C-alpha positions in Angstrom: 0.0 0.0 0.0 1.3 3.4 -0.9 0.3 7.0 0.0 0.7 9.7 -2.6 1.0 13.5 -2.2 -1.7 14.8 -4.5 -0.1 18.2 -4.9 3.3 16.8 -6.1 2.0 13.4 -7.3 5.0 11.8 -5.5 4.9 8.8 -3.3 5.4 9.7 0.3 8.4 7.8 1.5 8.8 6.1 4.9 5.2 4.9 5.1 5.0 1.3 6.1 1.9 -0.6 7.1 2.2 -3.8 9.2 -1.0 -5.1 7.6 -3.1 -4.3 4.6 -5.3 -1.3 5.4 -9.0 -1.8 5.2 -9.9 1.9 5.9 -7.9 5.1 6.5 -8.8 8.5 7.7 -6.9 11.8 8.3 -7.6 14.0 11.3 -8.7 17.6 10.8 -5.2 19.1 10.6 -3.5 16.2 8.7 -1.1 15.4 11.5 -2.6 11.9 12.3 -3.6 9.0 10.0 -5.9 6.3 11.4 -5.3 3.0 9.7 -7.9 0.2 10.2 -6.7 -3.4 9.6 -7.9 -6.8 10.6 -5.9 -6.4 13.8 -7.3 -3.1 14.9 -6.9 0.7 14.4 -3.4 2.2 14.5 -2.8 6.0 14.8 0.2 7.2 12.9 2.1 10.5 13.3 2.3 11.8 9.7 5.7 13.6 10.2 7.5 10.5 11.4 5.2 7.7 10.1 5.5 6.1 13.4 2.6 4.5 15.2 1.5 6.6 18.2 -0.8 4.0 19.6 -3.5 1.4 18.8 -7.1 2.4 19.7 -9.0 -0.7 18.8 -8.4 -4.4 18.6 -9.8 -6.9 16.1 -11.2 -6.4 12.6 -12.4 -2.8 12.0 -14.2 -2.0 8.8 -14.4 1.8 8.8 -12.9 4.8 10.6 -13.5 8.5 10.6 -12.4 11.4 12.8 -14.8 13.8 14.5 -14.7 17.3 12.9 -12.3 18.7 15.6 -10.2 15.5 15.6 -10.8 14.7 19.3 -12.6 11.4 18.6 -12.3 8.6 16.2 -15.4 6.5 15.2 -14.8 2.9 14.3 -17.2 0.2 13.2 -16.5 -3.5 13.4 -16.9 -6.0 10.6 -20.3 -7.7 10.5 -21.8 -5.6 13.3 -23.8 -2.4 13.7 -21.7 -1.3 16.7 -19.9 2.0 16.6 -17.2 2.9 19.1 -15.9 6.4 19.7 -12.3 6.5 20.8 -10.6 9.4 22.6 -7.7 10.0 20.3 -5.4 11.6 22.9 -5.5 8.7 25.3 -6.5 5.9 23.0 -9.4 4.9 25.3 -13.0 4.2 24.4 -15.3 7.2 24.9 -18.7 5.8 23.9 -20.0 2.6 22.3 -23.4 2.2 20.7 -25.5 0.0 18.4 -27.2 1.4 15.4 -30.9 0.6 15.4 -32.8 -0.2 12.2 -29.8 -1.1 10.1 
């Protein structure tokens, strides 16, 4: 998997994923990248491309940041459960099940 700079159309060097990404999301200021895999969600510092911490374990099918970047929403494969994670501490903030889906 590669990440490209859309302004320069050059591959961003130093990016290495341990597992194939299922879903990715950038935070509001572009400093963090959330990478969902079959092992969980890893937050990566974009300047160093180092993992800051893992906020979810197991298969995660989709991730997105809240508008201000404080929380990360993650959905699990085959479920209708959404977990909000506090990005700064990597801890669960809220978990809920979607009704009618």
